[in-house]
N, C-alpha and C positions, 0 to 999 in steps of 0.2 A: 084256375089252371092247376093241374096236378104237376108233381115233380118230374114225371116221365116226359110229359109234353114240353115242359119248360126246358129240360135238358136236351131234348131232341131239337127244339127250336134254336137253342144256343149252338148246337152242333151244326145245324144247317146254315146259320148266320156266320159263325166264326170258324167253322171247319174242324172243331174239336169239342169233345165233351168238357164241361167245366172242370172236372177233376184232372184233366190233362192240360187244359188251356192255361190255368194259373201257374203251375210249375214251369211250363214251357216259356211263358212270358217272363217269369222271374229269371230263368236261365239266359234268355235272349238279352235281357237288360244287363245281367252280369257280364256276358260276353262283350257287349258294347263298352261297358265300363273298363274292362281289362284291356280290350283292344285299343282303347283311346290312349292308353299309357298313363292315365292319371290316377288309376286305382291299382293297388296290389290285389292279388288273388284273395287274400284274407279279407281285405277291406270290401271288395265286391261281394264276397260270400255273406258277410254280416249285413251289408246294405240291402241285399235282396232276401234276407231271412233264413240263411243257412248257417250252420257251423262250418268251418273250413273243411273238416273231414267229410261231412255229408255232402257238401257242395262239390268237392272233387269227384266223388262217385257219381252224383247226378249229372255233372257237367260232362264227364267222360261218356256216360250213357247217351246223352243228348247229341253231343258233337263228335264223338269218336276220338277225341284227343284230350290230353290233360289240360286243365285250365291255364297252365303256364305257357302253353304253345301259342294260342291265338293272339298274335300281335299284328294288327292291321287288317 
């Protein structure tokens, strides 16, 4: 199987290309950690593989709000 067919199969199965799926999944997990109230924004950022500054930017792009906003 070549990379193009693999990526297309991934997209059909999971609804996103691998390059978009992984960051999206990491941000969803961080959102869950922050919303639970058990993790600070910085802790969640490091846990999912971001520096806090890069995380804030990526989070804002994905959810339209700052990471300090989503509680619950």
